[in-house]
N, C-alpha and C positions, 0 to 999 in steps of 0.2 A: 825896121834897119833896111839900110840900102846900100848901093857901093858908090865909092868916092868918085866915081865916072859919073854919077849923075847929081852931084853937089854944085851947085851955080856959084858963079865968083863971089866973093866977098861973105862967103858964107864958110862960119868954124865949125867942124865936127870932131867927133872923138874918133877914134878907131877902135873897132871892136874885136876884128879877128881879120887875120891874113890866111887862109885854109890853103891847104897844100903842101907837098915839099918840091913842086917842080923849079927849077933854078929860076924862074922870075919871081916866084913867091917868096924865097929866099934872099934875093937880092933886094927885094923889099923892107925886107925884114932888118935886113945889114945896114941898110940905109937910113931907118930910125921910124919906121912906119910900124913901129909895135903896139899892141893891145893898150891902151888908157893914155894913150899920145894925143893930144889937139892937133889939127891940122885945120889952118886955114886956104881957102883956095883963093890966091890972088890975083892970077889974070888965065887967061886962055889964048890961044894964039887964035889968027883973024879967023880960019876955018875951024877952030872947035878943037886941034890936035898940035903941038901937047898942052898940060896942063900944068902951071906955074903954082906952088905949095910953099907956105910956110909953117916949119914946124923944130920945135927944139933950137931955134936961134939961125937957123938957117934957111934957105930956098931950095927948092928941090923943082923940076921939071921930069914930069913923065907922060908917058903917052894913054890916051883913054882906054886901051884895052889892058895897061898894066894896073891902072886905077879902078879897072872893073872888079882886079881880084881881091880889092881891099874893102872889106864890110864896115860901114860906119854907124855912129847914132849922132843925132843933133845934140 
């Protein structure tokens, strides 16, 4: 398993966990990054940050440091 921050553009993964009870982790869960959901990495900004994700029928942009909190599996 690895973090969402290390997934390449064009790859779809499944969320395993968003550990922690800090405000950022809770906000990621509220935005739909819950265990079991499939997430596609659609694009990355020219310097690599932020990432554009597609999940649950919508697109979401998050920073790599936030994506590093999300554990995923292929």
